[in-house]
N, C-alpha and C positions, 0 to 999 in steps of 0.2 A: 504494500500500500504506500510505503514511503517513496518508492520509485514513481508511482503514479502522481503523487503530490509534487515531486520535482518536475516531471514533465508538464503537469498542469501549471506550475509556476512559469515555465518557459512559454506555455500557451498564453497565459495572462499577460506576460511582458510583450509578446508579439502582438497580441490583440490591442493592447494599449497604444503601442507605436503605430500600428496599421490604422487604427480608427482615428487617431489624431491626424495622421498624414492625410487620410481620406477627407477629414473635415476641413483641413486647411486647403487642400486641393479644390474641394467643392466651393468653399468660400471665395477662393481666388477667382475661379471661373464665374461664379455668380456676380461678384463685384465688377468684373470686366464686361460681363454681358449687359449689366444695367448699373452704370456708375452714378447712382443717385445717393444722396446722403442717407436716406432711410435704409437702403440696401447695405451700404457700408457699415452703418451702425449696427444693424441687425446681425450681420455675419461676424463682426468684431466681437460683439457680446457673446455670440455662440462660442467663438474660439476661446475667449477669456474664461467663460464659465466652465467649459469642458477640459481646460488645461489641468486644474487641480484634481479632477476626477481621474484623468489619465495618469497623472503622477501617482495617485493613490493606487491605481491598478499596477503600475510599475513597481511600487514598493511592495505591494502584496505578492506579486509574482516573484520578486527578488527574494523575499523572505521565505516563500515556499520553496524556491529553488535552492536556497542556502541550507534549508533543513530545519528552520525554526519551528515548523509545525509537525515534526516527526513524532514527538510525544506530546499529546494533549492531556492536560490534567483530568483525572476522573473523579476527584473529590476536592473539597476545600483544603484539605491538609497538604495537598501537592502544590498549591499555589504559593510561590515565594516571591516577595517583592524585591 
């Protein structure tokens, strides 16, 4: 199961990068297709809002790939701060 988690981490990182590249690619083409202020503002807001989400996906994927989720606690006694 730990191997599956590591491959899933790679998948999450690839998904984060690919989705943000696709978003920026789409916004670039939409802005050049209709270069009005409302279109520019709309797509810039989309890019800015989804950047932290994709960074979170990258971090989650990196931690899964690194092995931080190999042993999950089963009780409160196993949780150490």
